[in-house]
C-alpha positions in Angstrom: 23.2 21.6 -32.8 20.8 24.2 -34.0 20.2 26.6 -36.9 19.4 30.3 -36.2 15.7 29.7 -37.2 15.4 26.8 -34.8 17.0 28.8 -32.1 14.7 31.8 -32.5 11.5 29.9 -32.7 12.3 27.5 -29.8 14.1 29.8 -27.4 12.3 33.0 -28.4 8.7 32.1 -29.0 7.8 35.8 -29.6 9.8 35.7 -32.8 7.9 32.7 -34.2 5.7 34.7 -36.5 8.2 37.4 -37.4 10.1 37.5 -40.6 13.3 35.7 -39.8 15.2 36.3 -43.0 18.1 38.8 -42.5 21.3 39.6 -44.2 23.0 39.0 -40.9 21.5 35.5 -40.2 23.4 33.6 -42.9 23.6 29.8 -43.0 26.1 29.2 -45.8 26.6 25.5 -45.0 25.7 22.9 -42.4 28.4 20.5 -41.4 28.0 17.2 -39.6 30.9 15.4 -38.1 30.3 11.8 -39.1 30.7 9.0 -36.5 34.0 7.1 -36.4 34.1 3.6 -37.8 35.1 0.8 -35.5 38.5 0.8 -37.2 38.9 4.5 -36.7 38.0 4.1 -33.0 40.7 1.5 -32.6 43.1 3.7 -34.5 42.5 6.6 -32.1 43.2 4.5 -29.1 46.3 3.1 -30.8 47.7 6.6 -30.9 47.5 6.6 -27.1 49.3 3.2 -27.1 52.0 4.6 -29.3 52.5 7.6 -27.1 52.4 5.8 -23.7 52.8 2.1 -24.3 49.4 1.4 -22.6 47.5 -1.3 -24.4 43.8 -1.5 -25.3 42.8 -5.2 -25.8 40.8 -6.0 -29.0 37.7 -6.8 -26.9 38.1 -3.4 -25.2 37.9 -1.6 -28.5 34.9 -3.8 -29.5 33.2 -2.8 -26.2 34.0 0.9 -26.8 32.3 0.5 -30.2 29.3 -1.2 -28.6 28.7 1.7 -26.2 29.5 4.7 -28.5 29.0 3.3 -32.0 31.6 5.9 -33.1 29.9 9.0 -31.7 33.0 11.3 -31.5 32.3 12.8 -28.1 31.5 9.5 -26.5 34.5 7.7 -28.1 36.8 10.2 -26.4 34.8 10.6 -23.2 34.9 6.8 -22.5 38.6 6.6 -22.8 39.2 9.8 -20.9 37.0 8.5 -18.0 39.1 5.3 -17.8 42.5 7.1 -18.0 41.6 9.6 -15.3 40.8 6.8 -12.9 44.4 5.5 -13.0 47.4 7.0 -11.1 48.9 10.0 -13.0 51.6 8.9 -15.3 51.1 5.2 -14.7 50.3 3.5 -18.0 51.1 -0.1 -17.0 47.5 -1.3 -16.7 46.0 -3.0 -19.8 42.6 -1.5 -20.7 39.9 -4.2 -21.0 36.2 -4.4 -21.9 35.3 -4.2 -18.2 36.9 -0.8 -18.0 34.6 0.4 -20.8 31.5 -1.0 -19.2 32.3 0.8 -16.0 33.1 4.0 -17.8 29.8 3.9 -19.8 27.7 3.5 -16.6 29.6 6.4 -15.0 29.0 8.7 -17.9 25.3 7.8 -17.8 24.9 8.6 -14.1 27.2 11.6 -14.0 25.5 13.6 -16.8 28.5 15.3 -18.4 27.7 18.4 -20.4 27.1 16.5 -23.7 24.6 14.1 -22.2 23.0 16.9 -20.1 22.5 18.8 -23.4 21.0 15.7 -24.9 18.4 15.5 -22.1 17.5 19.1 -22.5 16.7 18.5 -26.2 14.3 15.8 -25.2 12.2 18.6 -23.6 11.3 19.9 -27.0 7.8 18.8 -28.1 8.8 17.8 -31.6 11.6 15.6 -30.3 9.6 14.1 -27.5 6.7 13.2 -29.9 9.2 11.1 -32.0 10.9 9.5 -29.0 7.7 8.4 -27.4 6.7 6.5 -30.6 10.1 4.8 -30.6 10.0 4.0 -26.8 6.8 1.9 -27.2 8.3 -0.1 -30.1 5.5 0.9 -32.5 5.2 -0.6 -36.0 5.9 2.8 -37.5 5.5 6.5 -36.8 1.9 7.6 -36.6 1.2 9.8 -39.6 0.4 12.6 -37.2 4.1 12.9 -36.5 5.5 14.9 -39.3 8.4 13.8 -41.6 10.2 17.0 -40.7 10.2 16.1 -37.0 11.5 12.6 -37.8 14.2 14.0 -40.0 15.1 16.6 -37.3 15.7 13.9 -34.7 17.8 11.8 -37.1 19.9 14.8 -38.1 20.6 15.6 -34.4 22.0 12.1 -34.1 19.6 10.9 -31.4 18.2 8.1 -33.6 19.5 6.0 -36.3 17.9 3.9 -39.1 18.8 0.2 -39.1 20.7 -0.6 -42.3 19.4 -4.2 -42.2 15.7 -3.3 -41.7 14.1 -0.5 -43.6 12.0 2.0 -41.6 13.4 0.7 -38.3 14.5 3.4 -35.9 16.4 3.1 -32.7 18.6 5.2 -30.4 21.9 6.0 -32.0 23.9 4.1 -29.4 23.4 2.2 -26.1 24.4 5.2 -24.0 21.9 7.5 -25.7 19.3 4.7 -25.3 19.7 4.8 -21.5 20.0 8.5 -21.2 16.8 9.0 -23.3 14.7 6.8 -21.2 16.1 8.2 -17.9 15.2 11.7 -19.2 11.7 10.7 -20.3 11.0 8.9 -17.0 12.7 11.3 -14.6 9.5 13.0 -13.3 7.7 9.7 -13.2 10.5 8.2 -11.0 10.3 11.1 -8.7 6.6 10.7 -8.2 6.6 7.0 -7.2 6.1 6.9 -3.5 9.0 5.3 -1.6 6.8 2.7 0.1 6.2 0.9 -3.2 9.9 0.9 -4.0 10.8 -0.5 -0.6 8.3 -3.3 -0.9 9.5 -4.1 -4.4 13.2 -4.3 -3.3 12.5 -7.2 -1.1 12.4 -9.3 -4.3 16.1 -8.5 -5.0 17.8 -10.5 -2.4 21.5 -10.3 -3.2 21.7 -13.5 -5.2 18.7 -13.3 -7.6 15.7 -11.4 -8.7 12.2 -12.8 -7.9 10.6 -11.4 -11.0 7.1 -12.6 -10.1 7.2 -10.7 -6.9 8.7 -7.7 -8.6 6.0 -7.7 -11.3 3.2 -8.1 -8.7 4.6 -5.2 -6.8 4.5 -3.1 -9.9 0.9 -4.2 -10.6 -0.2 -3.1 -7.1 1.4 0.3 -7.7 -0.2 0.6 -11.2 -3.6 -0.5 -10.0 -3.6 2.1 -7.1 -2.0 5.0 -9.0 -2.6 4.7 -12.8 -5.3 7.4 -12.8 -3.2 9.8 -10.9 -0.2 9.2 -13.1 -2.2 9.6 -16.2 -3.7 12.9 -15.0 -0.3 14.3 -14.0 1.6 13.1 -17.1 2.9 16.2 -19.0 1.4 15.8 -22.4 0.4 19.4 -23.1 3.0 20.4 -25.7 3.7 16.9 -26.9 0.1 16.1 -27.7 -1.9 19.3 -28.2 0.6 21.0 -30.6 0.4 17.9 -32.8 -3.4 17.9 -32.7 -3.5 21.6 -33.7 -1.0 21.0 -36.5 -3.0 18.1 -37.9 -6.3 19.9 -37.7 -4.9 22.8 -39.6 -3.6 20.5 -42.3 -7.0 18.7 -42.5 -8.7 22.2 -42.8 -11.3 21.2 -40.3 -10.8 24.0 -37.7 -14.1 25.8 -37.2 -16.1 23.3 -39.2 -19.0 21.6 -37.6 -20.1 19.1 -40.2 -20.1 15.3 -39.6 -17.0 14.7 -41.7 -15.0 17.4 -39.8 -16.0 15.8 -36.5 -15.0 12.4 -37.7 -11.6 13.7 -38.8 -11.1 15.6 -35.6 -11.9 12.5 -33.5 -9.6 10.3 -35.5 -6.7 12.7 -35.1 -7.3 13.3 -31.4 -7.8 9.6 -30.6 -4.7 8.5 -32.6 -2.5 10.8 -30.7 -4.1 10.1 -27.3 -3.6 6.4 -27.9 0.1 7.0 -28.7 0.6 8.9 -25.5 -1.5 6.4 -23.5 0.6 3.5 -24.7 3.9 5.3 -24.2 2.8 6.2 -20.7 2.2 2.6 -19.7 5.7 1.6 -20.9 7.4 4.6 -19.3 5.8 4.1 -15.9 7.1 0.5 -15.9 10.6 1.7 -16.9 10.5 4.3 -14.2 9.4 1.8 -11.5 12.0 -0.7 -12.5 14.7 1.9 -12.7 14.0 2.9 -9.1 14.1 -0.7 -7.9 17.2 -1.7 -9.9 19.1 1.3 -8.6 18.9 -0.6 -5.3 21.3 -3.3 -6.4 21.0 -4.9 -9.8 24.0 -4.9 -12.1 22.3 -3.1 -14.9 19.1 -2.6 -16.7 19.3 -3.1 -20.5 16.6 -1.9 -22.7 15.8 -2.3 -26.4 13.0 -0.3 -28.0 13.3 -0.2 -31.8 10.5 1.4 -33.7 9.4 -0.8 -36.6 9.7 -4.1 -34.8 6.5 -4.1 -32.7 8.2 -4.6 -29.5 9.7 -3.0 -26.4 12.1 -5.2 -24.5 13.9 -5.0 -21.2 16.6 -7.3 -19.8 17.5 -7.1 -16.1 21.0 -8.5 -15.5 21.7 -9.6 -11.9 24.6 -11.6 -10.6 25.2 -13.2 -14.0 21.6 -14.1 -14.7 19.3 -12.4 -17.2 15.6 -11.7 -16.9 14.0 -10.7 -20.2 10.7 -8.8 -20.1 8.5 -7.6 -23.0 5.7 -5.1 -22.7 2.5 -5.1 -24.7 -0.8 -3.2 -24.9 -3.8 -5.6 -24.9 -5.4 -5.8 -28.3 -2.3 -4.7 -30.3 -1.0 -8.2 -30.8 -2.2 -11.7 -30.0 -0.7 -13.6 -27.0 0.7 -16.2 -29.4 2.5 -13.6 -31.5 3.7 -11.8 -28.4 5.2 -15.0 -27.0 6.9 -15.6 -30.3 8.5 -12.2 -30.2 9.6 -12.6 -26.6 11.0 -16.1 -27.3 13.3 -14.4 -29.9 14.5 -11.9 -27.4 15.0 -14.7 -24.8 17.2 -16.5 -27.2 19.2 -13.4 -27.8 19.6 -13.0 -24.0 20.5 -16.6 -23.5 17.5 -17.1 -21.0 15.0 -20.0 -20.8 12.5 -18.0 -18.7 10.8 -14.7 -19.7 8.0 -12.4 -18.6 5.3 -10.8 -20.8 3.4 -7.9 -19.3 0.2 -7.0 -21.0 -1.4 -3.6 -20.1 -5.2 -3.4 -20.5 -6.1 0.3 -21.0 -9.8 -0.2 -21.0 -10.7 2.2 -18.2 -14.3 0.8 -18.0 -13.2 -2.7 -17.2 -12.9 -3.7 -13.5 -9.4 -4.5 -12.2 -10.4 -8.1 -11.2 -10.9 -8.7 -15.0 -7.5 -7.1 -15.9 -5.3 -8.8 -13.4 -4.1 -12.3 -14.4 -1.1 -14.6 -14.3 -0.4 -17.4 -16.7 2.7 -19.6 -17.0 3.0 -21.2 -20.5 5.5 -23.3 -22.3 6.5 -22.0 -25.7 8.7 -24.6 -27.4 11.3 -25.3 -24.7 10.9 -21.9 -22.9 8.9 -20.8 -19.9 6.9 -17.6 -20.4 5.0 -15.9 -17.6 2.2 -13.7 -18.9 1.0 -11.0 -16.5 -2.2 -9.1 -17.1 -2.0 -5.5 -15.8 
C-alpha cells in the first residue's frame, strides 16, 4: 500500500525535508498482486463447489466479475458475504447473480476494512486531485496534475486505463466507483439541510421517480445554497498545494513582471475551474444520494475521464432514469444531447435528463434557470439550466 518514503512524508510531515535514505529503510522489491481474470474468479468459486457441492451459476460468476473485476479482496469478500448469510453447513442453495448484487451493496454500505482504508486514501491531496478530475468526466487531466500523481493512483489500483480507449481513466471496478463518490461527497451530504431532502423525497412515490420534480428540488437547493457550499468546500490541500507546485516549476514565485503574473493567473484559474466544476457535480451526487437512500433500488454512476461526460442512472422499480451533467460553455447543447442519447441507449431508456450548470456568478438566477424538452431522434431529452 505504501513505500517507506510515502509513509514518512504523508504521516510524518516533519520528516518531509529530512534525508530519508537509510541502510535500515530498504525497498528491495515492490510486488503487486495482479487482479484475477474472469476465468480465475470462476475457478476459485468452483473450488468451493467441489468442496461443498454448492453451485454458482454462470451468470453469478459474471456478476461477481462485473462488481469486482478480479480485485482479489473483493472477489473473496463478495462470496464470503453471501455464504455467511446462509445457515451454517447448509450448502443446498444455488448462488445467483441476485446474491452478488445484494452482497456488493452490503459491502459498500458496511465499509469493511479494505473499503474503509480506500476511503482514507482519498483524503490525500495528490489522490483527491486526480479523482476530482475523473469525477467530472474531463477530456484529460489538467497539466497541473502531475504525471507522478496519476501514476501513483493507478499503481494503488484505484483507477484503471481503458484498454479500448487510450488515455481514458475510470474507477477500477463498480464497487470502488461507488465508494469513491461516497467518500468525496460525505461532508457535502451531511451539510444538506433535511428540509430539502424531505421535499425532494415526495417525488419518489413507491412506483416511479418524478425526475422533473426531483431536479427542480435540487435547483432550489443549489440556488439558495451554492455560495455557502462553495465557501465551505475543503479545497485547501487539494488546490493550493498544486498551485504552489506549479508556480515553483514555472519559476515565477517572487517575480512581479507581466509574464509572471499571466502565468500565475493561468495556473490559479485552471485549478480553480477544475475544483469549481468538480464541486457542481459532487453536490448533485450528494443531493441525489441522500434522496435515493430513501427508497430507490440503486444509483449507478459512470464518470470516465477522457470521454467528456459524467453520467448517472437511477434505477427504480425496474425503470431507468439516465442523467448527464455539464458545465455551461464546455460543450454545445447539441453535442451534449448526442452524448446523453448514447448513454440512454446503453440504459435502454427513451427519456433522459441533461443538467447544465452555469457557473457565471455575475449572472442573475432568472437567466440561469431554464427547462426545455427536446426531441433527439426518437428520444425525449429534458434540458435543465441550473
